[in-house]
Residue, then its C-alpha position, 0 to 999 in steps of 0.5 A: m391687462r386692460v386698465w381704465v383711468d379716469l381724470t376729473n380734476s387738474p391734479h389727477v393728471l399729474v398724480l396718475r401720469p407716472v402710474i399710467a406710464a408704469l402700467r404701460a411699461r408692464g405691458a398693460e393697455v391703458e385707456v384714459t377718460a377725462r372730465d372737462f373741468a379746470q385745466t384737466v383737459g389742457l394738462c392732458e394735452r400738454l403732457g401728451l396723454e391721449h384721452t377721451v373727454i366725457g362730461r363736465h363739472r356741474g357746479g358746487r351745489v350738492a344737487a348739482k354734484a349729484l346730477g353730475l355724478a349720475d349723468r357722467s357715470a351713465a356716460l362712462v358706462r355707455w363709453a366703456r360698453r363700447r370698448p373691449p372689457f377692462d380688467l381694472a378701473l381706477g381714479h384719484g377720488s373719481n366717484d364717476v369711474t367708481v360708480a360706472a365700474a361697479l355697475l359694469r362689475i369691473p374691479r376698481a381702486t381709488m386713491f386720495d390724500y384728504e380724508w374729510a371729503t365725506v360725500q366723495h369718500t362714502v361713495n368711493c370707499r364703499l364701492s372700491q375694492a382698494v383704497v390707496v392713501p398716505e400712511a399719515i391718515p389714521p385708518a380709523r378716520l376712514d372706517r365710517y366710509g367703508a374703507r376697513g379691510k381695503l386700505q393700501r397705504y404708502p409712505g410720504l406724499k403722493e407728490e414725492y411719487y409723481l415728481a420723482d422724475f421731475e427736473p425743473d425747466r426754466a422755459v416756463l419763466d420765459e413763457l411768462a416773461l418773468d425775471p429770474a433775478q427778481p423774487i417770484a410768488v405763485v398764488r393758487t386761487p380757492p375754488a370759489v367763483s368770485l374772489y372778492h365778492r363771494f369768497e367766504n374768507p377775506l384773507f385770500a383777497q388780502v393776500l392778493d392786495r399784499l402781493r400786488g405790485t410784485q412779480t406774482v403769478v396767479l393760477p385761477r381754478i376757473d375762468a370766472q376768476r380771471a376778471e378779478l386778477g388784473g395786475f398779476v401774471v395770469p397764464q392763459r393756458a395750462i403751463d408747467a406749474q411744477s417748474l414754476i413752483a420750483f423756481a418760485d421764492l414763495v407759494v400761497s395756495a388755498g388748496g392742497t396739491m400745490n402746497r404739497e408740490a411746493v413742500a416736495l420741491g423745497t419751496p417756502v409755502w403758506t396755506t390759506f385753506e380754511g376747511r378741516l385740516g387733513a392729517v397730511d397737512a397737519q403733519l407737514i405743519a407740525e414738521g415746519r414744512l408747511r405754514r398756515l397763514e393767518r395774516a397777509d402781512a406775515l408774507e415776505l417775498v425775498k429771493r432765495d438761492g434757487p430750486a432745492r437740490d436735495r429732495v425726496r423722490r419715491d418710486p411710483g411703482l409702489l402706487v401701481e402695486l397698491l392700485t392693482a391690489p383688486l387683481r391679486 
């Protein structure tokens, strides 16, 4: 069996790494394509994931996204036509590979864990033959995207699957010159070009002001944000972020994946996400495993005992079973 995996954003490398490994362990031949965006390529290189870089991010405007989808999907089609035929194509929210695979009549599957990305899911769910999502998302929310009859649902968080074999490595603390005896905060920026001048929510800038002068690592999404992060530890390349989170005493993120990684690893975490709350995060907040930050002065950076010893670990083989549903 030949499987095509497409990676379009940094978290997708982490999510699909164990899926790729499990597929190969079952005898599948897997080829990987990656979009040049954020730390996607850097993470592939750090994790030793052989890949072909195709296309780049075209920006946040709807017109730019549409152009990017058309151009990159066409480029993927040209690439795939030069390869031996694929039996399955899959991605984590990658519209590009879904469109390309549909044009090439390759069976295809998609997965995601946030249900309100309307444009993305309208494309992916209608064109995919399997839609893999957490059980926390009510199926009725996905009907309007064309997912009815295609859902393959899994328990828990996707992070509990791809972190199942993970053990934190203290080397990341040395790499960033962090003192493990002092409190460590990790902050993930929002997907805005400018944090202070054009970021629509001033709370995040207030978080940075609150943590200034502490041992805080800020992980920017794009290079344009680096100029505004003086006074913080800012990695210059892709790092072992999961180990950093495991050793951290506090995590604050405007996104979703890093928040849920912190939950899975037992690290105290606050979300500054201002979009429509998804079912997964709503459930975590209700359970007290994730906290929603409304005021920066609510943050307290204090030293804790260290990485959690007891955490949920789930078999990524289940994700493989669900993603390969189109072949059954």
